[in-house]
PDBQT receptor file of N, H, CA, C and O in Angstrom, charges set to zero:
ATOM      1  N   UNK A   1      70.366 125.152  95.322  1.00  0.00    +0.000 N 
ATOM      2  CA  UNK A   1      70.787 124.572  96.646  1.00  0.00    +0.000 C 
ATOM      3  C   UNK A   1      69.782 125.453  98.194  1.00  0.00    +0.000 C 
ATOM      4  O   UNK A   1      69.455 126.623  98.396  1.00  0.00    +0.000 OA
ATOM      5  N   UNK A   2      69.655 124.604  98.716  1.00  0.00    +0.000 N 
ATOM      6  H   UNK A   2      69.920 123.654  98.552  1.00  0.00    +0.000 HD
ATOM      7  CA  UNK A   2      69.007 125.006 100.114  1.00  0.00    +0.000 C 
ATOM      8  C   UNK A   2      70.463 125.464 101.017  1.00  0.00    +0.000 C 
ATOM      9  O   UNK A   2      71.528 124.845 101.012  1.00  0.00    +0.000 OA
ATOM     10  N   UNK A   3      70.132 126.781 101.802  1.00  0.00    +0.000 N 
ATOM     11  H   UNK A   3      69.268 127.283 101.806  1.00  0.00    +0.000 HD
ATOM     12  CA  UNK A   3      71.395 127.247 102.386  1.00  0.00    +0.000 C 
ATOM     13  C   UNK A   3      71.281 126.405 103.960  1.00  0.00    +0.000 C 
ATOM     14  O   UNK A   3      72.102 126.681 104.834  1.00  0.00    +0.000 OA
ATOM     15  N   UNK A   4      70.121 125.306 104.221  1.00  0.00    +0.000 N 
ATOM     16  H   UNK A   4      69.454 125.081 103.511  1.00  0.00    +0.000 HD
ATOM     17  CA  UNK A   4      70.083 124.723 105.618  1.00  0.00    +0.000 C 
ATOM     18  C   UNK A   4      70.804 123.629 105.381  1.00  0.00    +0.000 C 
ATOM     19  O   UNK A   4      70.888 122.934 106.393  1.00  0.00    +0.000 OA
ATOM     20  N   UNK A   5      71.468 123.109 104.272  1.00  0.00    +0.000 N 
ATOM     21  H   UNK A   5      71.400 123.674 103.450  1.00  0.00    +0.000 HD
ATOM     22  CA  UNK A   5      72.523 121.873 104.272  1.00  0.00    +0.000 C 
ATOM     23  C   UNK A   5      73.774 122.576 104.593  1.00  0.00    +0.000 C 
ATOM     24  O   UNK A   5      74.618 121.780 105.002  1.00  0.00    +0.000 OA
ATOM     25  N   UNK A   6      74.197 123.828 104.547  1.00  0.00    +0.000 N 
ATOM     26  H   UNK A   6      73.511 124.475 104.214  1.00  0.00    +0.000 HD
ATOM     27  CA  UNK A   6      75.323 124.253 104.926  1.00  0.00    +0.000 C 
ATOM     28  C   UNK A   6      75.646 124.641 106.438  1.00  0.00    +0.000 C 
ATOM     29  O   UNK A   6      76.757 124.773 106.953  1.00  0.00    +0.000 OA
ATOM     30  N   UNK A   7      74.418 124.785 107.000  1.00  0.00    +0.000 N 
ATOM     31  H   UNK A   7      73.516 124.678 106.581  1.00  0.00    +0.000 HD
ATOM     32  CA  UNK A   7      74.477 124.973 108.575  1.00  0.00    +0.000 C 
ATOM     33  C   UNK A   7      74.011 123.663 109.433  1.00  0.00    +0.000 C 
ATOM     34  O   UNK A   7      72.987 123.064 109.104  1.00  0.00    +0.000 OA
ATOM     35  N   UNK A   8      74.625 123.336 110.300  1.00  0.00    +0.000 N 
ATOM     36  H   UNK A   8      75.457 123.823 110.568  1.00  0.00    +0.000 HD
ATOM     37  CA  UNK A   8      74.268 122.106 111.089  1.00  0.00    +0.000 C 
ATOM     38  C   UNK A   8      73.846 123.273 112.382  1.00  0.00    +0.000 C 
ATOM     39  O   UNK A   8      74.296 124.396 112.607  1.00  0.00    +0.000 OA
ATOM     40  N   UNK A   9      72.623 122.330 113.202  1.00  0.00    +0.000 N 
ATOM     41  H   UNK A   9      72.258 121.417 113.019  1.00  0.00    +0.000 HD
ATOM     42  CA  UNK A   9      72.525 122.857 114.647  1.00  0.00    +0.000 C 
ATOM     43  C   UNK A   9      73.538 122.423 115.430  1.00  0.00    +0.000 C 
ATOM     44  O   UNK A   9      74.407 121.558 115.316  1.00  0.00    +0.000 OA
ATOM     45  N   UNK A  10      73.100 123.563 116.609  1.00  0.00    +0.000 N 
ATOM     46  H   UNK A  10      72.395 124.266 116.702  1.00  0.00    +0.000 HD
ATOM     47  CA  UNK A  10      74.346 123.405 117.476  1.00  0.00    +0.000 C 
ATOM     48  C   UNK A  10      74.707 121.982 118.341  1.00  0.00    +0.000 C 
ATOM     49  O   UNK A  10      75.797 121.622 118.785  1.00  0.00    +0.000 OA
ATOM     50  N   UNK A  11      73.375 121.306 118.413  1.00  0.00    +0.000 N 
ATOM     51  H   UNK A  11      72.489 121.599 118.053  1.00  0.00    +0.000 HD
ATOM     52  CA  UNK A  11      73.439 120.479 119.010  1.00  0.00    +0.000 C 
ATOM     53  C   UNK A  11      73.872 119.135 118.192  1.00  0.00    +0.000 C 
ATOM     54  O   UNK A  11      74.266 118.103 118.737  1.00  0.00    +0.000 OA
ATOM     55  N   UNK A  12      73.744 119.312 116.923  1.00  0.00    +0.000 N 
ATOM     56  H   UNK A  12      73.424 120.150 116.480  1.00  0.00    +0.000 HD
ATOM     57  CA  UNK A  12      74.841 118.196 116.215  1.00  0.00    +0.000 C 
ATOM     58  C   UNK A  12      76.118 118.345 116.178  1.00  0.00    +0.000 C 
ATOM     59  O   UNK A  12      76.808 117.328 116.127  1.00  0.00    +0.000 OA
ATOM     60  N   UNK A  13      76.673 119.499 116.193  1.00  0.00    +0.000 N 
ATOM     61  H   UNK A  13      76.112 120.326 116.234  1.00  0.00    +0.000 HD
ATOM     62  CA  UNK A  13      77.914 119.650 116.193  1.00  0.00    +0.000 C 
ATOM     63  C   UNK A  13      78.595 119.233 117.945  1.00  0.00    +0.000 C 
ATOM     64  O   UNK A  13      79.710 118.731 118.085  1.00  0.00    +0.000 OA
ATOM     65  N   UNK A  14      77.720 119.546 119.060  1.00  0.00    +0.000 N 
ATOM     66  H   UNK A  14      76.814 119.953 118.946  1.00  0.00    +0.000 HD
ATOM     67  CA  UNK A  14      78.126 119.077 120.348  1.00  0.00    +0.000 C 
ATOM     68  C   UNK A  14      78.072 117.319 119.969  1.00  0.00    +0.000 C 
ATOM     69  O   UNK A  14      79.090 116.766 120.386  1.00  0.00    +0.000 OA
ATOM     70  N   UNK A  15      77.386 116.650 119.480  1.00  0.00    +0.000 N 
ATOM     71  H   UNK A  15      76.560 117.099 119.142  1.00  0.00    +0.000 HD
ATOM     72  CA  UNK A  15      77.153 115.356 119.251  1.00  0.00    +0.000 C 
ATOM     73  C   UNK A  15      77.998 114.672 118.609  1.00  0.00    +0.000 C 
ATOM     74  O   UNK A  15      78.268 113.496 118.853  1.00  0.00    +0.000 OA
ATOM     75  N   UNK A  16      78.549 115.443 117.621  1.00  0.00    +0.000 N 
ATOM     76  H   UNK A  16      78.330 116.399 117.424  1.00  0.00    +0.000 HD
ATOM     77  CA  UNK A  16      80.084 114.926 116.703  1.00  0.00    +0.000 C 
ATOM     78  C   UNK A  16      81.041 115.164 117.533  1.00  0.00    +0.000 C 
ATOM     79  O   UNK A  16      81.906 114.294 117.637  1.00  0.00    +0.000 OA
ATOM     80  N   UNK A  17      81.152 116.370 118.332  1.00  0.00    +0.000 N 
ATOM     81  H   UNK A  17      80.450 117.077 118.248  1.00  0.00    +0.000 HD
ATOM     82  CA  UNK A  17      82.240 116.403 119.075  1.00  0.00    +0.000 C 
ATOM     83  C   UNK A  17      82.559 115.667 120.281  1.00  0.00    +0.000 C 
ATOM     84  O   UNK A  17      83.710 115.545 120.703  1.00  0.00    +0.000 OA
ATOM     85  N   UNK A  18      81.375 115.105 120.916  1.00  0.00    +0.000 N 
ATOM     86  H   UNK A  18      80.440 115.204 120.574  1.00  0.00    +0.000 HD
ATOM     87  CA  UNK A  18      81.172 114.387 121.802  1.00  0.00    +0.000 C 
ATOM     88  C   UNK A  18      81.744 112.781 121.149  1.00  0.00    +0.000 C 
ATOM     89  O   UNK A  18      82.516 112.069 121.791  1.00  0.00    +0.000 OA
ATOM     90  N   UNK A  19      81.261 112.452 119.935  1.00  0.00    +0.000 N 
ATOM     91  H   UNK A  19      80.634 113.031 119.413  1.00  0.00    +0.000 HD
ATOM     92  CA  UNK A  19      81.648 111.257 119.557  1.00  0.00    +0.000 C 
ATOM     93  C   UNK A  19      83.124 111.243 119.254  1.00  0.00    +0.000 C 
ATOM     94  O   UNK A  19      83.869 110.325 119.597  1.00  0.00    +0.000 OA
ATOM     95  N   UNK A  20      83.492 112.287 118.608  1.00  0.00    +0.000 N 
ATOM     96  H   UNK A  20      82.888 113.033 118.330  1.00  0.00    +0.000 HD
ATOM     97  CA  UNK A  20      85.157 112.133 118.453  1.00  0.00    +0.000 C 
ATOM     98  C   UNK A  20      85.865 112.247 119.909  1.00  0.00    +0.000 C 
ATOM     99  O   UNK A  20      87.070 112.006 119.980  1.00  0.00    +0.000 OA
ATOM    100  N   UNK A  21      85.251 112.553 120.893  1.00  0.00    +0.000 N 
ATOM    101  H   UNK A  21      84.272 112.749 120.836  1.00  0.00    +0.000 HD
ATOM    102  CA  UNK A  21      86.107 112.646 122.181  1.00  0.00    +0.000 C 
ATOM    103  C   UNK A  21      86.006 111.113 122.531  1.00  0.00    +0.000 C 
ATOM    104  O   UNK A  21      87.083 110.531 122.662  1.00  0.00    +0.000 OA
ATOM    105  N   UNK A  22      84.995 110.478 122.679  1.00  0.00    +0.000 N 
ATOM    106  H   UNK A  22      84.120 110.950 122.574  1.00  0.00    +0.000 HD
ATOM    107  CA  UNK A  22      84.754 109.045 122.822  1.00  0.00    +0.000 C 
ATOM    108  C   UNK A  22      85.677 108.307 122.096  1.00  0.00    +0.000 C 
ATOM    109  O   UNK A  22      86.436 107.480 122.601  1.00  0.00    +0.000 OA
ATOM    110  N   UNK A  23      85.609 108.672 120.595  1.00  0.00    +0.000 N 
ATOM    111  H   UNK A  23      84.993 109.344 120.184  1.00  0.00    +0.000 HD
ATOM    112  CA  UNK A  23      86.709 107.799 119.608  1.00  0.00    +0.000 C 
ATOM    113  C   UNK A  23      88.100 108.016 120.050  1.00  0.00    +0.000 C 
ATOM    114  O   UNK A  23      88.928 107.326 119.455  1.00  0.00    +0.000 OA
ATOM    115  N   UNK A  24      88.471 108.679 120.802  1.00  0.00    +0.000 N 
ATOM    116  H   UNK A  24      87.799 109.240 121.285  1.00  0.00    +0.000 HD
ATOM    117  CA  UNK A  24      89.743 109.291 120.851  1.00  0.00    +0.000 C 
ATOM    118  C   UNK A  24      90.351 108.729 122.121  1.00  0.00    +0.000 C 
ATOM    119  O   UNK A  24      91.477 108.232 122.152  1.00  0.00    +0.000 OA
ATOM    120  N   UNK A  25      89.473 108.844 123.262  1.00  0.00    +0.000 N 
ATOM    121  H   UNK A  25      88.558 109.247 123.237  1.00  0.00    +0.000 HD
ATOM    122  CA  UNK A  25      89.505 107.812 124.607  1.00  0.00    +0.000 C 
ATOM    123  C   UNK A  25      89.799 106.420 124.029  1.00  0.00    +0.000 C 
ATOM    124  O   UNK A  25      90.905 105.880 124.049  1.00  0.00    +0.000 OA
ATOM    125  N   UNK A  26      88.880 106.002 123.607  1.00  0.00    +0.000 N 
ATOM    126  H   UNK A  26      87.981 106.441 123.591  1.00  0.00    +0.000 HD
ATOM    127  CA  UNK A  26      88.945 104.529 123.032  1.00  0.00    +0.000 C 
ATOM    128  C   UNK A  26      90.372 104.346 122.758  1.00  0.00    +0.000 C 
ATOM    129  O   UNK A  26      91.091 103.671 123.495  1.00  0.00    +0.000 OA
ATOM    130  N   UNK A  27      90.781 104.931 121.722  1.00  0.00    +0.000 N 
ATOM    131  H   UNK A  27      90.197 105.479 121.123  1.00  0.00    +0.000 HD
ATOM    132  CA  UNK A  27      91.890 104.668 121.058  1.00  0.00    +0.000 C 
ATOM    133  C   UNK A  27      93.135 104.755 121.737  1.00  0.00    +0.000 C 
ATOM    134  O   UNK A  27      94.087 104.096 121.319  1.00  0.00    +0.000 OA
ATOM    135  N   UNK A  28      93.240 105.451 122.684  1.00  0.00    +0.000 N 
ATOM    136  H   UNK A  28      92.467 105.987 123.024  1.00  0.00    +0.000 HD
ATOM    137  CA  UNK A  28      94.249 105.752 123.740  1.00  0.00    +0.000 C 
ATOM    138  C   UNK A  28      94.458 104.366 124.864  1.00  0.00    +0.000 C 
ATOM    139  O   UNK A  28      95.470 103.769 125.232  1.00  0.00    +0.000 OA
ATOM    140  N   UNK A  29      92.606 104.149 125.278  1.00  0.00    +0.000 N 
ATOM    141  H   UNK A  29      91.784 104.634 124.980  1.00  0.00    +0.000 HD
ATOM    142  CA  UNK A  29      92.963 103.254 126.099  1.00  0.00    +0.000 C 
ATOM    143  C   UNK A  29      92.855 101.512 125.810  1.00  0.00    +0.000 C 
ATOM    144  O   UNK A  29      93.272 100.598 126.522  1.00  0.00    +0.000 OA
ATOM    145  N   UNK A  30      92.121 101.453 124.467  1.00  0.00    +0.000 N 
ATOM    146  H   UNK A  30      91.782 102.195 123.889  1.00  0.00    +0.000 HD
ATOM    147  CA  UNK A  30      91.925 100.135 124.034  1.00  0.00    +0.000 C 
ATOM    148  C   UNK A  30      93.205  99.999 122.818  1.00  0.00    +0.000 C 
ATOM    149  O   UNK A  30      94.202  99.321 123.068  1.00  0.00    +0.000 OA
ATOM    150  N   UNK A  31      93.071 100.606 121.707  1.00  0.00    +0.000 N 
ATOM    151  H   UNK A  31      92.261 101.157 121.504  1.00  0.00    +0.000 HD
ATOM    152  CA  UNK A  31      93.780 100.157 120.493  1.00  0.00    +0.000 C 
ATOM    153  C   UNK A  31      94.941 100.426 120.674  1.00  0.00    +0.000 C 
ATOM    154  O   UNK A  31      95.668  99.488 120.349  1.00  0.00    +0.000 OA
ATOM    155  N   UNK A  32      95.604 101.514 121.146  1.00  0.00    +0.000 N 
ATOM    156  H   UNK A  32      95.013 102.277 121.411  1.00  0.00    +0.000 HD
ATOM    157  CA  UNK A  32      96.893 101.731 121.448  1.00  0.00    +0.000 C 
ATOM    158  C   UNK A  32      98.071 100.926 122.232  1.00  0.00    +0.000 C 
ATOM    159  O   UNK A  32      99.198 100.809 121.750  1.00  0.00    +0.000 OA
ATOM    160  N   UNK A  33      97.786 100.518 123.179  1.00  0.00    +0.000 N 
ATOM    161  H   UNK A  33      96.871 100.613 123.570  1.00  0.00    +0.000 HD
ATOM    162  CA  UNK A  33      97.973  99.382 124.099  1.00  0.00    +0.000 C 
ATOM    163  C   UNK A  33      98.140  97.872 123.095  1.00  0.00    +0.000 C 
ATOM    164  O   UNK A  33      99.171  97.258 122.821  1.00  0.00    +0.000 OA
ATOM    165  N   UNK A  34      97.113  97.666 122.812  1.00  0.00    +0.000 N 
ATOM    166  H   UNK A  34      96.276  98.165 123.036  1.00  0.00    +0.000 HD
ATOM    167  CA  UNK A  34      96.898  96.247 121.950  1.00  0.00    +0.000 C 
ATOM    168  C   UNK A  34      97.969  96.255 120.848  1.00  0.00    +0.000 C 
ATOM    169  O   UNK A  34      98.765  95.338 120.642  1.00  0.00    +0.000 OA
ATOM    170  N   UNK A  35      97.869  97.634 120.033  1.00  0.00    +0.000 N 
ATOM    171  H   UNK A  35      97.222  98.378 120.200  1.00  0.00    +0.000 HD
ATOM    172  CA  UNK A  35      98.670  97.860 119.016  1.00  0.00    +0.000 C 
ATOM    173  C   UNK A  35     100.186  97.664 119.435  1.00  0.00    +0.000 C 
ATOM    174  O   UNK A  35     100.987  96.912 118.879  1.00  0.00    +0.000 OA
ATOM    175  N   UNK A  36     100.399  98.406 120.416  1.00  0.00    +0.000 N 
ATOM    176  H   UNK A  36      99.749  99.017 120.867  1.00  0.00    +0.000 HD
ATOM    177  CA  UNK A  36     102.054  97.898 120.908  1.00  0.00    +0.000 C 
ATOM    178  C   UNK A  36     102.341  96.869 121.149  1.00  0.00    +0.000 C 
ATOM    179  O   UNK A  36     103.303  96.346 120.586  1.00  0.00    +0.000 OA
ATOM    180  N   UNK A  37     101.701  96.312 121.949  1.00  0.00    +0.000 N 
ATOM    181  H   UNK A  37     100.920  96.737 122.406  1.00  0.00    +0.000 HD
ATOM    182  CA  UNK A  37     101.946  94.738 122.030  1.00  0.00    +0.000 C 
ATOM    183  C   UNK A  37     102.128  94.056 121.023  1.00  0.00    +0.000 C 
ATOM    184  O   UNK A  37     103.054  93.245 121.005  1.00  0.00    +0.000 OA
ATOM    185  N   UNK A  38     101.305  94.219 119.963  1.00  0.00    +0.000 N 
ATOM    186  H   UNK A  38     100.553  94.878 119.978  1.00  0.00    +0.000 HD
ATOM    187  CA  UNK A  38     101.246  93.349 118.789  1.00  0.00    +0.000 C 
ATOM    188  C   UNK A  38     102.341  93.554 118.134  1.00  0.00    +0.000 C 
ATOM    189  O   UNK A  38     102.909  92.558 117.688  1.00  0.00    +0.000 OA
ATOM    190  N   UNK A  39     102.833  94.664 117.939  1.00  0.00    +0.000 N 
ATOM    191  H   UNK A  39     102.372  95.474 118.302  1.00  0.00    +0.000 HD
ATOM    192  CA  UNK A  39     104.020  95.149 117.398  1.00  0.00    +0.000 C 
ATOM    193  C   UNK A  39     105.257  94.418 117.935  1.00  0.00    +0.000 C 
ATOM    194  O   UNK A  39     105.867  93.549 117.310  1.00  0.00    +0.000 OA
ATOM    195  N   UNK A  40     105.559  94.864 119.161  1.00  0.00    +0.000 N 
ATOM    196  H   UNK A  40     105.064  95.569 119.669  1.00  0.00    +0.000 HD
ATOM    197  CA  UNK A  40     106.528  94.115 119.836  1.00  0.00    +0.000 C 
ATOM    198  C   UNK A  40     106.621  92.287 119.791  1.00  0.00    +0.000 C 
ATOM    199  O   UNK A  40     107.615  91.573 119.661  1.00  0.00    +0.000 OA
ATOM    200  N   UNK A  41     105.456  91.990 119.923  1.00  0.00    +0.000 N 
ATOM    201  H   UNK A  41     104.648  92.570 120.029  1.00  0.00    +0.000 HD
ATOM    202  CA  UNK A  41     105.458  90.598 119.780  1.00  0.00    +0.000 C 
ATOM    203  C   UNK A  41     105.907  90.177 118.213  1.00  0.00    +0.000 C 
ATOM    204  O   UNK A  41     106.565  89.158 118.006  1.00  0.00    +0.000 OA
ATOM    205  N   UNK A  42     105.496  91.033 117.187  1.00  0.00    +0.000 N 
ATOM    206  H   UNK A  42     104.961  91.861 117.355  1.00  0.00    +0.000 HD
ATOM    207  CA  UNK A  42     106.130  90.523 115.839  1.00  0.00    +0.000 C 
ATOM    208  C   UNK A  42     107.545  90.821 115.657  1.00  0.00    +0.000 C 
ATOM    209  O   UNK A  42     108.189  90.349 114.720  1.00  0.00    +0.000 OA
ATOM    210  N   UNK A  43     108.035  91.589 116.529  1.00  0.00    +0.000 N 
ATOM    211  H   UNK A  43     107.512  91.973 117.291  1.00  0.00    +0.000 HD
ATOM    212  CA  UNK A  43     109.350  92.433 115.959  1.00  0.00    +0.000 C 
ATOM    213  C   UNK A  43     110.279  91.297 117.083  1.00  0.00    +0.000 C 
ATOM    214  O   UNK A  43     111.488  91.239 116.854  1.00  0.00    +0.000 OA
ATOM    215  N   UNK A  44     109.786  90.510 118.143  1.00  0.00    +0.000 N 
ATOM    216  H   UNK A  44     108.804  90.558 118.329  1.00  0.00    +0.000 HD
ATOM    217  CA  UNK A  44     110.603  89.731 118.939  1.00  0.00    +0.000 C 
ATOM    218  C   UNK A  44     111.044  88.638 118.051  1.00  0.00    +0.000 C 
ATOM    219  O   UNK A  44     110.341  88.211 117.135  1.00  0.00    +0.000 OA
ATOM    220  N   UNK A  45     112.053  88.255 118.298  1.00  0.00    +0.000 N 
ATOM    221  H   UNK A  45     112.624  88.602 119.042  1.00  0.00    +0.000 HD
ATOM    222  CA  UNK A  45     112.924  87.489 117.694  1.00  0.00    +0.000 C 
ATOM    223  C   UNK A  45     113.094  86.105 119.019  1.00  0.00    +0.000 C 
ATOM    224  O   UNK A  45     113.179  84.988 118.508  1.00  0.00    +0.000 OA
ATOM    225  N   UNK A  46     113.135  86.123 120.289  1.00  0.00    +0.000 N 
ATOM    226  H   UNK A  46     113.065  87.030 120.704  1.00  0.00    +0.000 HD
ATOM    227  CA  UNK A  46     113.075  85.581 121.186  1.00  0.00    +0.000 C 
ATOM    228  C   UNK A  46     111.468  84.652 121.450  1.00  0.00    +0.000 C 
ATOM    229  O   UNK A  46     110.325  84.970 121.123  1.00  0.00    +0.000 OA
ATOM    230  N   UNK A  47     111.942  83.531 122.106  1.00  0.00    +0.000 N 
ATOM    231  H   UNK A  47     112.871  83.273 122.371  1.00  0.00    +0.000 HD
ATOM    232  CA  UNK A  47     110.265  82.700 122.370  1.00  0.00    +0.000 C 
ATOM    233  C   UNK A  47     110.023  83.533 123.332  1.00  0.00    +0.000 C 
ATOM    234  O   UNK A  47     110.820  84.195 123.996  1.00  0.00    +0.000 OA
ATOM    235  N   UNK A  48     108.607  83.462 123.396  1.00  0.00    +0.000 N 
ATOM    236  H   UNK A  48     107.959  82.924 122.857  1.00  0.00    +0.000 HD
ATOM    237  CA  UNK A  48     107.435  84.174 124.539  1.00  0.00    +0.000 C 
ATOM    238  C   UNK A  48     107.290  83.486 125.497  1.00  0.00    +0.000 C 
ATOM    239  O   UNK A  48     106.378  82.700 125.240  1.00  0.00    +0.000 OA
ATOM    240  N   UNK A  49     107.880  83.234 127.007  1.00  0.00    +0.000 N 
ATOM    241  H   UNK A  49     108.621  83.872 127.216  1.00  0.00    +0.000 HD
ATOM    242  CA  UNK A  49     107.313  82.642 128.026  1.00  0.00    +0.000 C 
ATOM    243  C   UNK A  49     106.250  83.392 128.654  1.00  0.00    +0.000 C 
ATOM    244  O   UNK A  49     106.281  84.612 128.815  1.00  0.00    +0.000 OA
ATOM    245  N   UNK A  50     105.340  82.652 128.993  1.00  0.00    +0.000 N 
ATOM    246  H   UNK A  50     105.315  81.661 128.863  1.00  0.00    +0.000 HD
ATOM    247  CA  UNK A  50     104.313  83.088 130.215  1.00  0.00    +0.000 C 
ATOM    248  C   UNK A  50     104.716  82.414 131.518  1.00  0.00    +0.000 C 
ATOM    249  O   UNK A  50     104.662  81.202 131.731  1.00  0.00    +0.000 OA
ATOM    250  N   UNK A  51     105.245  83.627 132.605  1.00  0.00    +0.000 N 
ATOM    251  H   UNK A  51     105.288  84.611 132.432  1.00  0.00    +0.000 HD
ATOM    252  CA  UNK A  51     105.467  83.028 133.580  1.00  0.00    +0.000 C 
ATOM    253  C   UNK A  51     104.022  83.288 134.676  1.00  0.00    +0.000 C 
ATOM    254  O   UNK A  51     103.211  84.203 134.538  1.00  0.00    +0.000 OA
ATOM    255  N   UNK A  52     103.989  82.271 135.703  1.00  0.00    +0.000 N 
ATOM    256  H   UNK A  52     104.649  81.528 135.816  1.00  0.00    +0.000 HD
ATOM    257  CA  UNK A  52     102.830  82.277 136.343  1.00  0.00    +0.000 C 
ATOM    258  C   UNK A  52     103.342  81.656 137.785  1.00  0.00    +0.000 C 
ATOM    259  O   UNK A  52     103.780  80.543 138.078  1.00  0.00    +0.000 OA
ATOM    260  N   UNK A  53     103.070  82.990 138.652  1.00  0.00    +0.000 N 
ATOM    261  H   UNK A  53     102.714  83.894 138.414  1.00  0.00    +0.000 HD
ATOM    262  CA  UNK A  53     103.228  82.596 140.177  1.00  0.00    +0.000 C 
ATOM    263  C   UNK A  53     102.860  81.434 140.504  1.00  0.00    +0.000 C 
ATOM    264  O   UNK A  53     101.715  81.159 140.145  1.00  0.00    +0.000 OA
ATOM    265  N   UNK A  54     103.507  80.513 141.149  1.00  0.00    +0.000 N 
ATOM    266  H   UNK A  54     104.437  80.736 141.440  1.00  0.00    +0.000 HD
ATOM    267  CA  UNK A  54     102.866  79.387 141.488  1.00  0.00    +0.000 C 
ATOM    268  C   UNK A  54     102.234  79.432 142.496  1.00  0.00    +0.000 C 
ATOM    269  O   UNK A  54     101.202  78.763 142.552  1.00  0.00    +0.000 OA
ATOM    270  N   UNK A  55     102.698  80.339 143.777  1.00  0.00    +0.000 N 
ATOM    271  H   UNK A  55     103.536  80.882 143.731  1.00  0.00    +0.000 HD
ATOM    272  CA  UNK A  55     101.278  80.442 145.064  1.00  0.00    +0.000 C 
ATOM    273  C   UNK A  55     100.120  80.592 144.384  1.00  0.00    +0.000 C 
ATOM    274  O   UNK A  55      99.217  79.780 144.587  1.00  0.00    +0.000 OA
ATOM    275  N   UNK A  56      99.931  81.746 143.380  1.00  0.00    +0.000 N 
ATOM    276  H   UNK A  56     100.664  82.405 143.215  1.00  0.00    +0.000 HD
ATOM    277  CA  UNK A  56      98.615  82.215 142.980  1.00  0.00    +0.000 C 
ATOM    278  C   UNK A  56      98.046  81.157 142.091  1.00  0.00    +0.000 C 
ATOM    279  O   UNK A  56      96.859  81.265 141.785  1.00  0.00    +0.000 OA
ATOM    280  N   UNK A  57      98.813  80.041 141.590  1.00  0.00    +0.000 N 
ATOM    281  H   UNK A  57      99.778  79.953 141.838  1.00  0.00    +0.000 HD
ATOM    282  CA  UNK A  57      98.288  79.329 140.526  1.00  0.00    +0.000 C 
ATOM    283  C   UNK A  57      97.608  78.199 141.330  1.00  0.00    +0.000 C 
ATOM    284  O   UNK A  57      96.774  77.515 140.736  1.00  0.00    +0.000 OA
ATOM    285  N   UNK A  58      97.850  77.972 142.459  1.00  0.00    +0.000 N 
ATOM    286  H   UNK A  58      98.527  78.527 142.941  1.00  0.00    +0.000 HD
ATOM    287  CA  UNK A  58      97.270  76.783 143.469  1.00  0.00    +0.000 C 
ATOM    288  C   UNK A  58      96.367  77.319 144.252  1.00  0.00    +0.000 C 
ATOM    289  O   UNK A  58      95.847  76.604 145.108  1.00  0.00    +0.000 OA
ATOM    290  N   UNK A  59      96.035  78.528 144.140  1.00  0.00    +0.000 N 
ATOM    291  H   UNK A  59      96.457  79.109 143.444  1.00  0.00    +0.000 HD
ATOM    292  CA  UNK A  59      94.775  78.999 145.138  1.00  0.00    +0.000 C 
ATOM    293  C   UNK A  59      93.637  78.817 144.496  1.00  0.00    +0.000 C 
ATOM    294  O   UNK A  59      92.569  79.097 145.041  1.00  0.00    +0.000 OA
TER     295      UNK A  59
């Protein structure tokens, strides 16, 4: 085996870390809130009503 397959260039490691950081931020900002709302809606036994402020609805 060639030894170069065990060593990645520094730029490649930085790119991997950057992608991992972006994935973590995306999970915190997008997936986590959506997941929490979905779980709460699934476990909710009462009817869900959407309240609309009538003053802003007629604008």
